[in-house]
N, C-alpha and C positions, 0 to 999 in steps of 0.2 A: 524230315525229322523222324527218327525211328521211335516207335512207341513200345516201351518195355512193359512186360507183365510185372505185377507186384513182386513176384519171386525174383525176376531178373533185376529189378531195381535194388532189392536187398542184396543180391549177389554182387552187383556193381559197387554198391556202397562198401561191402566187405572188402572187395578188391582194392578200392581206393584207400581204405583205412590200412590195409596191409602194405600198400606202396608207401604210405606216409611213415609207417613204422620201419620199413626197410630203409627208407631214406635217412631216418634218424640213426639207424645202426651203421649204415655204410658211408654216410656223408657226415660232414661236420655241422649237422643241424643241432641246435640246442633244444632242450626239453620243452621250454616255454613255447617255442615256435611250433614244435611237433604237436603239442597238446592243442594249441589254437587251430592248427590245421585239421586235427581230428574232430574237434568240435564243429568246425565249419562243414566237414563232410557228414557228420552224424546228425547235426541239428538242422535238418531240412524237413519241411512239411511233407514233401513227396515221399521221403523215407518213412516218416511216421504213418502216413496214409497207407503205404505199401505193407508195412508190418501189421497194421490194424486189419487190412483186407485179408492178408494171409491167415491171421489168427481167427478171424470171423469165419472164413471159408473152411478152416480146419475143424471148427466146431459144428458147422452146418453139414459138412461132408467129411466125417471122420474116416481116417484110413483104418482098415482092419488090422488088428494086432497080429503080429507074427505067430504068437502062441495060441491064438484063438482057434477053436475047432472049426473045421470047414463044414459048411452046410451044403449038402447035395440038393440039387434042384431037379 
């Protein structure tokens, strides 16, 4: 079994949600079935854990802002 990073889990969830929406638009899926499918995709503990981990990591290791002045070392 492949172990995904938290960011990869979030990206995979996004991809699955987009597939569900595309199926709704291109196939004869009803809205109720599509919403139920989206809820099953998004309502997973692993997805919530991945989002939490990415958010905590971004607070602990913030990225430098693009407009921030560069510091010479």
